[in-house]
N, CA, C and O atoms as CSV, one atom per row, in Angstrom:
chain,resi,resn,atom,element,x,y,z
A,1,MET,N,N,-53.498,54.589,12.450
A,1,MET,CA,C,-52.508,54.729,11.719
A,1,MET,C,C,-50.829,54.588,12.296
A,1,MET,O,O,-49.817,53.972,11.960
A,2,GLU,N,N,-51.229,55.546,13.347
A,2,GLU,CA,C,-49.422,55.450,14.049
A,2,GLU,C,C,-49.755,54.164,14.930
A,2,GLU,O,O,-49.009,54.377,15.886
A,3,SER,N,N,-50.251,53.244,15.147
A,3,SER,CA,C,-50.129,52.143,16.134
A,3,SER,C,C,-49.356,51.369,14.500
A,3,SER,O,O,-48.221,51.841,14.437
A,4,SER,N,N,-49.478,50.882,13.872
A,4,SER,CA,C,-49.111,50.507,12.594
A,4,SER,C,C,-47.893,50.674,12.534
A,4,SER,O,O,-47.211,49.660,12.391
A,5,CYS,N,N,-47.089,52.234,12.636
A,5,CYS,CA,C,-46.255,53.188,12.460
A,5,CYS,C,C,-45.622,52.451,13.572
A,5,CYS,O,O,-44.775,51.713,13.067
A,6,ALA,N,N,-45.640,52.346,14.540
A,6,ALA,CA,C,-45.246,52.228,16.139
A,6,ALA,C,C,-44.640,50.356,15.337
A,6,ALA,O,O,-43.542,50.121,14.833
A,7,GLU,N,N,-45.423,49.703,15.451
A,7,GLU,CA,C,-45.259,48.307,14.622
A,7,GLU,C,C,-44.322,48.253,14.370
A,7,GLU,O,O,-43.561,47.678,15.149
A,8,GLN,N,N,-43.819,48.798,13.171
A,8,GLN,CA,C,-42.820,48.741,11.935
A,8,GLN,C,C,-41.575,48.743,12.717
A,8,GLN,O,O,-40.580,48.066,12.461
A,9,HIS,N,N,-41.732,49.633,13.776
A,9,HIS,CA,C,-40.328,50.388,13.974
A,9,HIS,C,C,-39.920,49.740,14.361
A,9,HIS,O,O,-38.741,49.670,14.016
A,10,GLN,N,N,-40.457,48.466,15.580
A,10,GLN,CA,C,-40.261,47.814,16.764
A,10,GLN,C,C,-39.719,46.645,15.752
A,10,GLN,O,O,-38.654,46.168,16.144
A,11,THR,N,N,-40.221,46.081,14.536
A,11,THR,CA,C,-39.603,44.540,14.047
A,11,THR,C,C,-38.414,45.701,13.184
A,11,THR,O,O,-37.393,45.013,13.210
A,12,SER,N,N,-38.250,46.256,12.885
A,12,SER,CA,C,-37.082,46.316,11.959
A,12,SER,C,C,-35.692,46.366,12.540
A,12,SER,O,O,-35.495,46.897,13.634
A,13,PRO,N,N,-34.667,45.791,11.786
A,13,PRO,CA,C,-33.662,45.748,12.557
A,13,PRO,C,C,-32.623,47.128,12.560
A,13,PRO,O,O,-32.054,47.829,11.723
A,14,GLY,N,N,-32.752,47.052,14.000
A,14,GLY,CA,C,-32.247,48.423,14.358
A,14,GLY,C,C,-30.649,47.799,14.836
A,14,GLY,O,O,-30.226,46.676,14.563
A,15,PRO,N,N,-29.918,48.881,15.625
A,15,PRO,CA,C,-28.134,48.252,15.931
A,15,PRO,C,C,-28.357,47.118,16.403
A,15,PRO,O,O,-27.769,46.124,15.979
A,16,SER,N,N,-29.454,47.065,17.586
A,16,SER,CA,C,-29.508,45.967,18.739
A,16,SER,C,C,-30.124,45.232,18.449
A,16,SER,O,O,-30.752,44.863,19.442
A,17,TYR,N,N,-30.474,44.545,17.367
A,17,TYR,CA,C,-31.481,43.488,16.526
A,17,TYR,C,C,-31.105,42.279,16.991
A,17,TYR,O,O,-31.891,41.545,17.589
A,18,PHE,N,N,-29.638,41.916,16.709
A,18,PHE,CA,C,-29.372,40.443,16.588
A,18,PHE,C,C,-28.880,40.431,18.572
A,18,PHE,O,O,-28.195,39.637,19.217
A,19,GLY,N,N,-29.459,41.420,18.888
A,19,GLY,CA,C,-28.104,41.744,20.544
A,19,GLY,C,C,-26.668,41.688,20.519
A,19,GLY,O,O,-25.886,41.150,21.302
A,20,MET,N,N,-26.382,42.663,18.966
A,20,MET,CA,C,-24.704,42.728,19.277
A,20,MET,C,C,-25.393,43.810,18.211
A,20,MET,O,O,-26.347,43.863,17.435
A,21,ASP,N,N,-24.007,44.850,18.797
A,21,ASP,CA,C,-23.831,45.996,17.686
A,21,ASP,C,C,-22.857,46.111,16.702
A,21,ASP,O,O,-21.884,45.441,17.047
A,22,VAL,N,N,-22.657,46.726,15.499
A,22,VAL,CA,C,-22.458,46.643,14.767
A,22,VAL,C,C,-21.018,45.950,14.632
A,22,VAL,O,O,-20.632,44.994,13.960
A,23,SER,N,N,-20.249,46.978,15.715
A,23,SER,CA,C,-18.697,46.109,15.992
A,23,SER,C,C,-18.380,44.920,16.336
A,23,SER,O,O,-17.335,44.322,16.081
A,24,GLU,N,N,-19.842,44.345,17.284
A,24,GLU,CA,C,-19.751,43.207,17.484
A,24,GLU,C,C,-19.626,41.528,16.256
A,24,GLU,O,O,-19.086,40.427,16.363
A,25,LEU,N,N,-20.646,42.373,14.973
A,25,LEU,CA,C,-21.129,41.854,14.235
A,25,LEU,C,C,-19.465,41.573,13.396
A,25,LEU,O,O,-18.979,40.448,13.286
A,26,LEU,N,N,-19.049,42.364,13.075
A,26,LEU,CA,C,-17.918,42.877,12.316
A,26,LEU,C,C,-17.090,42.279,12.380
A,26,LEU,O,O,-16.433,41.946,11.394
A,27,ARG,N,N,-16.630,41.658,14.515
A,27,ARG,CA,C,-15.428,40.730,14.630
A,27,ARG,C,C,-16.300,39.371,14.573
A,27,ARG,O,O,-15.732,38.389,14.096
A,28,THR,N,N,-17.480,39.247,14.969
A,28,THR,CA,C,-17.496,38.145,14.150
A,28,THR,C,C,-17.055,37.591,12.922
A,28,THR,O,O,-16.339,36.601,12.770
A,29,LEU,N,N,-17.817,38.716,11.614
A,29,LEU,CA,C,-17.773,38.068,10.553
A,29,LEU,C,C,-16.201,37.917,10.513
A,29,LEU,O,O,-15.772,36.953,9.879
A,30,THR,N,N,-15.274,38.786,11.134
A,30,THR,CA,C,-14.301,38.425,10.993
A,30,THR,C,C,-13.388,37.046,11.365
A,30,THR,O,O,-12.482,36.475,10.757
A,31,ARG,N,N,-13.879,36.857,12.303
A,31,ARG,CA,C,-13.128,35.750,12.971
A,31,ARG,C,C,-13.596,34.297,12.190
A,31,ARG,O,O,-12.754,33.428,11.966
A,32,LEU,N,N,-14.986,34.136,11.813
A,32,LEU,CA,C,-15.486,33.538,10.812
A,32,LEU,C,C,-14.540,33.285,9.880
A,32,LEU,O,O,-13.913,32.253,9.641
A,33,ASP,N,N,-14.504,34.858,9.155
A,33,ASP,CA,C,-13.526,35.030,8.040
A,33,ASP,C,C,-12.191,33.740,7.859
A,33,ASP,O,O,-11.789,32.812,7.157
A,34,ALA,N,N,-11.894,34.672,9.281
A,34,ALA,CA,C,-10.537,33.870,9.309
A,34,ALA,C,C,-10.630,32.146,9.339
A,34,ALA,O,O,-10.073,31.233,8.729
A,35,ARG,N,N,-11.636,32.255,10.382
A,35,ARG,CA,C,-11.566,30.181,10.143
A,35,ARG,C,C,-11.633,29.596,8.858
A,35,ARG,O,O,-11.017,28.647,8.373
A,36,ALA,N,N,-12.532,30.376,8.385
A,36,ALA,CA,C,-12.895,29.805,6.542
A,36,ALA,C,C,-11.645,30.013,5.839
A,36,ALA,O,O,-11.448,29.244,4.898
A,37,LEU,N,N,-10.585,31.052,6.133
A,37,LEU,CA,C,-9.312,30.998,5.482
A,37,LEU,C,C,-8.759,29.475,5.978
A,37,LEU,O,O,-9.093,28.524,5.271
A,38,ARG,N,N,-7.956,29.222,7.127
A,38,ARG,CA,C,-7.744,28.236,7.487
A,38,ARG,C,C,-8.059,26.631,7.228
A,38,ARG,O,O,-7.366,25.632,7.034
A,39,THR,N,N,-9.274,26.876,7.314
A,39,THR,CA,C,-9.824,25.022,6.534
A,39,THR,C,C,-10.008,25.674,5.937
A,39,THR,O,O,-10.832,26.411,6.479
A,40,GLU,N,N,-9.722,26.113,4.728
A,40,GLU,CA,C,-9.436,26.314,3.053
A,40,GLU,C,C,-7.888,25.433,2.707
A,40,GLU,O,O,-7.579,24.415,2.088
A,41,ARG,N,N,-7.230,26.409,3.444
A,41,ARG,CA,C,-5.949,26.068,3.158
A,41,ARG,C,C,-5.396,24.919,3.991
A,41,ARG,O,O,-4.381,24.342,3.601
A,42,VAL,N,N,-6.010,24.554,5.122
A,42,VAL,CA,C,-5.943,23.042,5.244
A,42,VAL,C,C,-6.539,22.441,4.091
A,42,VAL,O,O,-5.781,21.764,3.397
A,43,HIS,N,N,-8.039,22.568,3.647
A,43,HIS,CA,C,-7.951,21.266,3.296
A,43,HIS,C,C,-7.643,21.446,1.246
A,43,HIS,O,O,-8.078,20.632,0.431
A,44,VAL,N,N,-7.164,22.176,1.039
A,44,VAL,CA,C,-5.668,22.613,-0.190
A,44,VAL,C,C,-4.370,21.356,0.453
A,44,VAL,O,O,-3.894,20.489,-0.280
A,45,LYS,N,N,-4.147,21.459,1.324
A,45,LYS,CA,C,-2.932,20.749,1.907
A,45,LYS,C,C,-2.983,19.249,1.899
A,45,LYS,O,O,-2.131,18.398,1.643
A,46,LEU,N,N,-4.469,19.176,2.321
A,46,LEU,CA,C,-4.991,17.820,2.467
A,46,LEU,C,C,-5.256,16.864,1.099
A,46,LEU,O,O,-5.512,15.667,0.970
A,47,GLU,N,N,-5.143,17.548,0.508
A,47,GLU,CA,C,-5.644,17.708,-1.272
A,47,GLU,C,C,-4.832,16.986,-1.930
A,47,GLU,O,O,-4.936,15.900,-2.500
A,48,GLN,N,N,-3.651,18.041,-1.716
A,48,GLN,CA,C,-1.903,17.134,-2.499
A,48,GLN,C,C,-1.663,16.525,-1.213
A,48,GLN,O,O,-0.506,16.117,-1.310
A,49,ASP,N,N,-1.996,16.294,-0.315
A,49,ASP,CA,C,-1.557,14.820,0.578
A,49,ASP,C,C,-2.125,13.720,0.020
A,49,ASP,O,O,-1.516,12.692,-0.278
A,50,HIS,N,N,-2.992,13.872,-0.088
A,50,HIS,CA,C,-3.919,12.956,-1.179
A,50,HIS,C,C,-3.584,12.566,-2.226
A,50,HIS,O,O,-3.758,11.362,-2.419
A,51,ARG,N,N,-3.066,13.260,-3.169
A,51,ARG,CA,C,-2.417,13.256,-4.629
A,51,ARG,C,C,-1.432,12.468,-4.854
A,51,ARG,O,O,-1.135,11.540,-5.606
A,52,ALA,N,N,-0.529,13.724,-3.092
A,52,ALA,CA,C,1.341,12.270,-3.645
A,52,ALA,C,C,0.523,11.059,-2.902
A,52,ALA,O,O,0.239,10.194,-3.731
A,53,THR,N,N,0.172,10.819,-1.901
A,53,THR,CA,C,-0.075,9.262,-1.716
A,53,THR,C,C,-0.507,8.617,-2.928
A,53,THR,O,O,0.052,7.669,-3.481
A,54,GLN,N,N,-1.966,9.452,-3.435
A,54,GLN,CA,C,-2.303,8.519,-4.929
A,54,GLN,C,C,-0.647,7.639,-5.559
A,54,GLN,O,O,-0.081,6.546,-5.521
A,55,ALA,N,N,-0.464,9.163,-6.146
A,55,ALA,CA,C,0.739,8.924,-6.914
A,55,ALA,C,C,1.626,7.707,-6.621
A,55,ALA,O,O,1.858,6.774,-7.389
A,56,ALA,N,N,2.229,7.944,-4.958
A,56,ALA,CA,C,3.317,6.806,-4.490
A,56,ALA,C,C,1.957,5.534,-4.084
A,56,ALA,O,O,1.618,5.295,-2.925
A,57,LEU,N,N,1.624,5.165,-4.752
A,57,LEU,CA,C,0.886,3.871,-4.376
A,57,LEU,C,C,0.785,3.721,-6.107
A,57,LEU,O,O,1.119,2.672,-6.658
A,58,LYS,N,N,0.405,4.619,-6.684
A,58,LYS,CA,C,0.373,3.652,-8.345
A,58,LYS,C,C,1.745,3.668,-8.433
A,58,LYS,O,O,1.976,3.430,-9.618
A,59,GLN,N,N,2.884,3.829,-7.795
A,59,GLN,CA,C,4.209,3.868,-8.076
A,59,GLN,C,C,4.608,2.801,-7.331
A,59,GLN,O,O,5.797,2.555,-7.531
A,60,ALA,N,N,4.108,2.100,-6.582
A,60,ALA,CA,C,3.965,1.039,-5.537
A,60,ALA,C,C,3.652,-0.209,-6.991
A,60,ALA,O,O,4.477,-0.803,-7.687
A,61,THR,N,N,1.986,-0.243,-7.023
A,61,THR,CA,C,2.276,-1.244,-7.402
A,61,THR,C,C,2.174,-1.658,-8.665
A,61,THR,O,O,1.480,-2.597,-9.053
A,62,ASP,N,N,3.323,-0.501,-9.752
A,62,ASP,CA,C,3.459,-0.735,-10.746
A,62,ASP,C,C,5.270,-1.438,-10.214
A,62,ASP,O,O,5.992,-1.993,-11.043
A,63,GLU,N,N,5.447,-1.355,-9.584
A,63,GLU,CA,C,6.936,-1.657,-9.105
A,63,GLU,C,C,6.452,-3.193,-8.847
A,63,GLU,O,O,6.913,-4.092,-9.549
A,64,LEU,N,N,5.562,-3.445,-7.876
A,64,LEU,CA,C,4.516,-4.633,-7.681
A,64,LEU,C,C,4.528,-5.874,-9.101
A,64,LEU,O,O,4.833,-7.039,-9.356
A,65,ASP,N,N,4.126,-4.993,-9.538
A,65,ASP,CA,C,3.990,-6.201,-11.121
A,65,ASP,C,C,4.734,-6.339,-11.462
A,65,ASP,O,O,4.994,-7.448,-11.927
A,66,GLN,N,N,5.846,-5.074,-11.493
A,66,GLN,CA,C,7.244,-5.816,-12.602
A,66,GLN,C,C,8.205,-6.630,-11.576
A,66,GLN,O,O,9.276,-7.031,-12.033
A,67,VAL,N,N,7.963,-6.834,-10.536
A,67,VAL,CA,C,8.889,-7.490,-9.445
A,67,VAL,C,C,7.879,-8.751,-9.469
A,67,VAL,O,O,8.596,-9.751,-9.491
A,68,SER,N,N,6.587,-9.108,-9.474
A,68,SER,CA,C,5.764,-10.036,-9.911
A,68,SER,C,C,5.869,-11.136,-10.930
A,68,SER,O,O,5.600,-12.330,-10.795
A,69,ARG,N,N,6.456,-10.276,-12.305
A,69,ARG,CA,C,6.618,-10.950,-13.926
A,69,ARG,C,C,7.870,-10.904,-13.821
A,69,ARG,O,O,8.415,-11.562,-14.707
A,70,LEU,N,N,8.771,-10.267,-12.914
A,70,LEU,CA,C,10.431,-10.705,-12.709
A,70,LEU,C,C,10.557,-12.390,-11.840
A,70,LEU,O,O,11.500,-13.177,-11.922
A,71,ALA,N,N,9.690,-12.499,-11.303
A,71,ALA,CA,C,9.289,-13.756,-10.024
A,71,ALA,C,C,9.027,-14.447,-11.305
A,71,ALA,O,O,10.037,-15.025,-11.707
A,72,GLU,N,N,7.857,-14.593,-12.181
A,72,GLU,CA,C,7.607,-15.961,-13.215
A,72,GLU,C,C,8.646,-15.854,-14.429
A,72,GLU,O,O,8.479,-16.753,-15.254
A,73,ILE,N,N,9.779,-14.876,-14.754
A,73,ILE,CA,C,10.635,-15.249,-15.383
A,73,ILE,C,C,11.621,-15.860,-15.139
A,73,ILE,O,O,12.223,-16.405,-16.064
A,74,PHE,N,N,12.098,-15.954,-13.764
A,74,PHE,CA,C,12.980,-16.661,-13.463
A,74,PHE,C,C,12.329,-17.680,-12.537
A,74,PHE,O,O,13.119,-18.451,-11.993
A,75,TYR,N,N,11.003,-17.832,-12.250
A,75,TYR,CA,C,10.747,-19.502,-12.626
A,75,TYR,C,C,10.506,-19.832,-13.588
A,75,TYR,O,O,9.825,-20.851,-13.474
A,76,ASP,N,N,10.668,-19.558,-14.668
A,76,ASP,CA,C,10.100,-20.141,-15.654
A,76,ASP,C,C,11.585,-20.458,-16.711
A,76,ASP,O,O,11.623,-21.176,-17.710
A,77,LEU,N,N,12.665,-19.697,-16.122
A,77,LEU,CA,C,13.959,-19.958,-16.370
A,77,LEU,C,C,14.469,-21.120,-15.497
A,77,LEU,O,O,15.124,-22.051,-15.966
A,78,THR,N,N,13.943,-20.947,-13.492
A,78,THR,CA,C,14.524,-21.867,-13.303
A,78,THR,C,C,14.108,-22.885,-13.862
A,78,THR,O,O,15.030,-23.366,-14.522
A,79,LEU,N,N,12.781,-23.736,-13.983
A,79,LEU,CA,C,12.740,-24.741,-14.014
A,79,LEU,C,C,13.065,-25.337,-15.758
A,79,LEU,O,O,13.151,-26.468,-16.236
A,80,ARG,N,N,13.171,-24.062,-16.297
A,80,ARG,CA,C,14.219,-24.908,-17.868
A,80,ARG,C,C,15.297,-24.987,-17.664
A,80,ARG,O,O,15.720,-26.005,-18.212
A,81,LEU,N,N,16.189,-24.375,-17.063
A,81,LEU,CA,C,17.550,-24.949,-16.574
A,81,LEU,C,C,18.072,-26.316,-15.526
A,81,LEU,O,O,19.182,-26.787,-15.277
A,82,VAL,N,N,16.372,-26.734,-14.983
A,82,VAL,CA,C,16.597,-27.433,-14.231
A,82,VAL,C,C,16.255,-28.711,-15.417
A,82,VAL,O,O,16.900,-29.758,-15.479
A,83,ASP,N,N,15.240,-28.393,-16.206
A,83,ASP,CA,C,15.431,-29.591,-17.069
A,83,ASP,C,C,16.530,-29.888,-18.266
A,83,ASP,O,O,16.993,-30.961,-18.653
A,84,HIS,N,N,16.775,-28.538,-18.708
A,84,HIS,CA,C,18.343,-28.935,-18.883
A,84,HIS,C,C,19.441,-29.698,-18.514
A,84,HIS,O,O,20.252,-30.399,-19.120
A,85,MET,N,N,19.195,-29.282,-17.013
A,85,MET,CA,C,20.661,-30.322,-16.764
A,85,MET,C,C,20.005,-31.440,-16.131
A,85,MET,O,O,20.719,-32.022,-15.314
A,86,LEU,N,N,18.473,-32.047,-16.334
A,86,LEU,CA,C,18.308,-33.507,-16.059
A,86,LEU,C,C,17.601,-34.173,-17.394
A,86,LEU,O,O,16.842,-35.133,-17.258
A,87,GLY,N,N,17.887,-33.622,-18.670
A,87,GLY,CA,C,18.195,-34.063,-19.869
A,87,GLY,C,C,19.442,-34.007,-20.570
A,87,GLY,O,O,19.433,-33.848,-21.790
A,88,GLU,N,N,20.575,-34.127,-19.898
A,88,GLU,CA,C,21.801,-33.772,-19.690
A,88,GLU,C,C,22.769,-34.947,-19.640
A,88,GLU,O,O,23.666,-35.425,-20.334
A,89,ARG,N,N,21.996,-35.241,-18.187
A,89,ARG,CA,C,21.791,-36.578,-17.268
A,89,ARG,C,C,21.384,-37.761,-17.624
A,89,ARG,O,O,21.690,-38.714,-16.908
A,90,GLY,N,N,20.591,-37.967,-18.826
A,90,GLY,CA,C,19.927,-38.674,-19.217
A,90,GLY,C,C,18.266,-38.736,-19.351
A,90,GLY,O,O,17.706,-39.828,-19.452
A,91,GLY,N,N,17.525,-37.494,-19.344
A,91,GLY,CA,C,16.676,-37.739,-19.029
A,91,GLY,C,C,15.962,-38.486,-20.110
A,91,GLY,O,O,16.386,-38.360,-21.259
A,92,ASN,N,N,14.696,-39.421,-19.824
A,92,ASN,CA,C,14.137,-40.634,-21.148
A,92,ASN,C,C,13.220,-39.709,-22.128
A,92,ASN,O,O,12.478,-40.273,-22.932
A,93,GLY,N,N,13.276,-38.163,-22.052
A,93,GLY,CA,C,12.300,-37.619,-22.595
A,93,GLY,C,C,10.898,-37.939,-22.783
A,93,GLY,O,O,10.188,-37.810,-23.781
A,94,ASN,N,N,10.643,-38.380,-21.629
A,94,ASN,CA,C,8.417,-38.742,-21.340
A,94,ASN,C,C,8.113,-38.078,-20.896
A,94,ASN,O,O,6.917,-38.186,-21.167
A,95,GLY,N,N,8.229,-36.818,-19.941
A,95,GLY,CA,C,7.546,-36.083,-19.319
A,95,GLY,C,C,8.414,-35.665,-17.946
A,95,GLY,O,O,8.715,-34.530,-17.579
A,96,GLN,N,N,8.641,-36.619,-17.470
A,96,GLN,CA,C,9.429,-37.043,-16.765
A,96,GLN,C,C,10.540,-35.796,-15.785
A,96,GLN,O,O,10.812,-35.410,-14.648
A,97,ASP,N,N,10.864,-35.593,-17.277
A,97,ASP,CA,C,11.825,-34.264,-16.769
A,97,ASP,C,C,11.394,-33.205,-15.761
A,97,ASP,O,O,11.968,-32.798,-14.751
A,98,ARG,N,N,9.905,-32.775,-16.463
A,98,ARG,CA,C,9.753,-31.663,-15.812
A,98,ARG,C,C,8.752,-32.324,-14.503
A,98,ARG,O,O,8.941,-32.218,-13.291
A,99,GLU,N,N,8.161,-32.700,-14.892
A,99,GLU,CA,C,8.070,-33.854,-13.223
A,99,GLU,C,C,9.048,-33.153,-12.285
A,99,GLU,O,O,8.741,-32.204,-11.563
A,100,SER,N,N,9.952,-33.572,-12.345
A,100,SER,CA,C,11.169,-34.383,-11.768
A,100,SER,C,C,11.741,-32.647,-11.317
A,100,SER,O,O,11.813,-32.231,-10.160
A,101,ALA,N,N,12.098,-31.842,-12.593
A,101,ALA,CA,C,12.137,-30.138,-12.381
A,101,ALA,C,C,11.222,-29.700,-11.304
A,101,ALA,O,O,11.658,-29.501,-10.171
A,102,ASN,N,N,9.531,-29.484,-11.708
A,102,ASN,CA,C,8.641,-29.187,-10.442
A,102,ASN,C,C,9.046,-30.370,-8.776
A,102,ASN,O,O,8.362,-29.858,-7.890
A,103,ALA,N,N,9.539,-31.152,-8.387
A,103,ALA,CA,C,9.864,-31.870,-7.634
A,103,ALA,C,C,10.197,-31.854,-7.259
A,103,ALA,O,O,10.004,-32.539,-6.254
A,104,ILE,N,N,11.981,-30.546,-7.456
A,104,ILE,CA,C,13.326,-30.554,-6.958
A,104,ILE,C,C,12.528,-29.332,-6.953
A,104,ILE,O,O,11.505,-29.675,-6.361
A,105,LEU,N,N,12.388,-27.919,-7.321
A,105,LEU,CA,C,11.504,-26.586,-7.214
A,105,LEU,C,C,10.720,-26.722,-5.474
A,105,LEU,O,O,10.905,-26.048,-4.461
A,106,ASP,N,N,9.781,-27.957,-5.766
A,106,ASP,CA,C,9.476,-27.411,-4.760
A,106,ASP,C,C,10.145,-27.792,-3.381
A,106,ASP,O,O,9.888,-27.382,-2.249
A,107,VAL,N,N,10.830,-28.459,-3.706
A,107,VAL,CA,C,11.749,-29.459,-2.093
A,107,VAL,C,C,12.174,-27.975,-2.002
A,107,VAL,O,O,11.608,-27.343,-1.110
A,108,VAL,N,N,13.138,-27.251,-2.822
A,108,VAL,CA,C,13.572,-26.437,-2.535
A,108,VAL,C,C,12.859,-24.760,-1.971
A,108,VAL,O,O,13.370,-23.880,-1.279
A,109,LEU,N,N,11.499,-24.853,-2.628
A,109,LEU,CA,C,10.497,-23.974,-2.126
A,109,LEU,C,C,9.962,-23.902,0.161
A,109,LEU,O,O,9.708,-23.110,1.069
A,110,LYS,N,N,10.093,-25.174,-0.104
A,110,LYS,CA,C,9.886,-26.149,1.066
A,110,LYS,C,C,11.464,-25.518,2.082
A,110,LYS,O,O,11.226,-25.106,3.218
A,111,GLN,N,N,12.524,-25.503,1.728
A,111,GLN,CA,C,13.759,-25.474,1.963
A,111,GLN,C,C,13.866,-23.311,2.426
A,111,GLN,O,O,14.643,-22.796,3.231
A,112,VAL,N,N,13.290,-22.920,1.959
A,112,VAL,CA,C,13.599,-21.605,1.655
A,112,VAL,C,C,11.942,-20.730,2.539
A,112,VAL,O,O,11.917,-19.501,2.608
A,113,GLU,N,N,10.968,-21.421,3.003
A,113,GLU,CA,C,9.912,-21.359,3.513
A,113,GLU,C,C,10.375,-21.630,4.913
A,113,GLU,O,O,10.204,-20.943,5.920
A,114,LYS,N,N,10.972,-22.725,4.773
A,114,LYS,CA,C,11.521,-23.199,6.442
A,114,LYS,C,C,12.406,-22.143,7.078
A,114,LYS,O,O,12.427,-21.590,8.177
A,115,ARG,N,N,13.195,-22.069,5.864
A,115,ARG,CA,C,14.332,-20.874,6.378
A,115,ARG,C,C,14.294,-19.275,6.849
A,115,ARG,O,O,15.130,-18.567,7.411
A,116,GLU,N,N,12.610,-18.969,6.243
A,116,GLU,CA,C,12.354,-17.888,6.530
A,116,GLU,C,C,11.699,-18.125,7.872
A,116,GLU,O,O,12.020,-17.523,8.897
A,117,SER,N,N,10.765,-19.037,7.790
A,117,SER,CA,C,10.300,-19.007,9.418
A,117,SER,C,C,10.757,-18.578,10.077
A,117,SER,O,O,10.664,-17.467,10.599
A,118,GLU,N,N,11.809,-19.984,10.282
A,118,GLU,CA,C,13.400,-20.039,11.462
A,118,GLU,C,C,13.846,-18.552,11.439
A,118,GLU,O,O,13.692,-18.038,12.547
A,119,SER,N,N,14.368,-17.685,10.479
A,119,SER,CA,C,14.795,-16.986,10.843
A,119,SER,C,C,14.122,-15.821,11.245
A,119,SER,O,O,14.767,-14.776,11.331
A,120,GLU,N,N,12.407,-15.852,11.616
A,120,GLU,CA,C,11.900,-14.521,11.962
A,120,GLU,C,C,11.829,-15.351,13.868
A,120,GLU,O,O,11.514,-14.500,14.699
A,121,GLY,N,N,12.020,-16.436,14.328
A,121,GLY,CA,C,11.983,-17.082,15.397
A,121,GLY,C,C,13.359,-16.688,16.095
A,121,GLY,O,O,13.518,-15.965,17.079
A,122,ALA,N,N,14.030,-17.155,15.555
A,122,ALA,CA,C,16.080,-17.207,15.901
A,122,ALA,C,C,16.852,-17.057,14.737
A,122,ALA,O,O,16.318,-17.217,13.640
A,123,SER,N,N,18.191,-16.734,14.850
A,123,SER,CA,C,19.454,-16.945,13.236
A,123,SER,C,C,18.574,-18.315,12.985
A,123,SER,O,O,17.660,-18.964,13.495
A,124,ILE,N,N,19.395,-18.317,11.947
A,124,ILE,CA,C,20.011,-19.608,11.160
A,124,ILE,C,C,21.629,-19.573,11.252
A,124,ILE,O,O,22.447,-18.698,10.969
A,125,PRO,N,N,21.748,-20.876,11.761
A,125,PRO,CA,C,22.879,-21.667,11.784
A,125,PRO,C,C,23.749,-21.387,10.365
A,125,PRO,O,O,23.338,-21.109,9.239
A,126,GLU,N,N,24.723,-21.518,10.730
A,126,GLU,CA,C,25.863,-20.860,9.257
A,126,GLU,C,C,25.689,-22.532,8.135
A,126,GLU,O,O,25.411,-22.681,6.945
A,127,ASN,N,N,25.946,-23.312,9.018
A,127,ASN,CA,C,26.145,-24.510,7.888
A,127,ASN,C,C,24.213,-25.684,7.709
A,127,ASN,O,O,23.973,-26.891,7.669
A,128,SER,N,N,23.230,-24.251,7.654
A,128,SER,CA,C,22.279,-24.906,7.668
A,128,SER,C,C,22.132,-24.910,5.762
A,128,SER,O,O,21.054,-25.257,5.279
A,129,ALA,N,N,23.231,-24.525,4.887
A,129,ALA,CA,C,23.340,-24.524,3.905
A,129,ALA,C,C,23.337,-25.801,3.367
A,129,ALA,O,O,22.504,-26.341,2.639
A,130,THR,N,N,24.452,-26.238,3.855
A,130,THR,CA,C,24.975,-27.840,3.675
A,130,THR,C,C,23.833,-28.664,3.975
A,130,THR,O,O,23.371,-29.600,3.322
A,131,THR,N,N,23.364,-28.054,5.318
A,131,THR,CA,C,22.610,-29.263,5.291
A,131,THR,C,C,21.169,-29.049,4.543
A,131,THR,O,O,20.542,-30.001,5.008
A,132,ASP,N,N,20.636,-28.646,4.022
A,132,ASP,CA,C,19.872,-28.034,3.474
A,132,ASP,C,C,19.695,-28.686,1.933
A,132,ASP,O,O,18.674,-29.206,1.482
A,133,ALA,N,N,21.396,-28.451,1.044
A,133,ALA,CA,C,22.136,-29.093,-0.302
A,133,ALA,C,C,21.907,-30.499,0.266
A,133,ALA,O,O,21.026,-30.849,-0.520
A,134,SER,N,N,22.110,-31.730,1.215
A,134,SER,CA,C,22.377,-32.478,1.586
A,134,SER,C,C,20.404,-33.396,1.305
A,134,SER,O,O,20.011,-34.349,0.633
A,135,ALA,N,N,19.692,-32.345,2.308
A,135,ALA,CA,C,18.547,-32.844,2.178
A,135,ALA,C,C,17.431,-32.688,1.114
A,135,ALA,O,O,16.272,-33.078,1.258
A,136,ALA,N,N,18.143,-31.817,-0.400
A,136,ALA,CA,C,17.871,-31.640,-1.760
A,136,ALA,C,C,17.987,-33.009,-2.399
A,136,ALA,O,O,17.298,-33.451,-3.318
A,137,GLY,N,N,19.050,-33.644,-1.708
A,137,GLY,CA,C,19.503,-34.636,-2.661
A,137,GLY,C,C,18.754,-36.079,-1.871
A,137,GLY,O,O,18.672,-37.235,-2.286
A,138,THR,N,N,18.417,-35.642,-0.969
A,138,THR,CA,C,18.162,-37.127,-0.037
A,138,THR,C,C,16.089,-37.137,-0.380
A,138,THR,O,O,15.332,-38.105,-0.313
A,139,ASP,N,N,15.808,-35.901,-0.674
A,139,ASP,CA,C,14.157,-36.129,-1.017
A,139,ASP,C,C,14.159,-36.415,-2.174
A,139,ASP,O,O,13.744,-37.530,-2.490
A,140,SER,N,N,14.576,-35.601,-3.069
A,140,SER,CA,C,14.279,-36.413,-4.703
A,140,SER,C,C,15.228,-37.442,-5.034
A,140,SER,O,O,15.130,-38.052,-6.099
């Protein structure tokens, strides 16, 4: 019976059961607790940053949608103005006005794209507006 008591005594946790005494265990737990607290604070900050980024993305998307709608409105308005101007100049009313307006707008769009591509590589000469206007008159 004494041998079983001795075996139980050896397996029961004592002050040095984990290879550390109680003060070392408390220091380790304190360090782990401090790390957990810092980690939680960082996590909360990252969640706040994530929410702010999502809000900024939503706002940018909404603004982009508004700009897109405005671009559609301006395009339609431009088509109507060109149709009206062509009608005043004696359009024959058989649908060619709309085609003419599309052709004019295509030329203008190509000129704008050309200007943008040139501005990326070099500066635009000041007289390009006059050459673009004369090109628009000759292309249509």
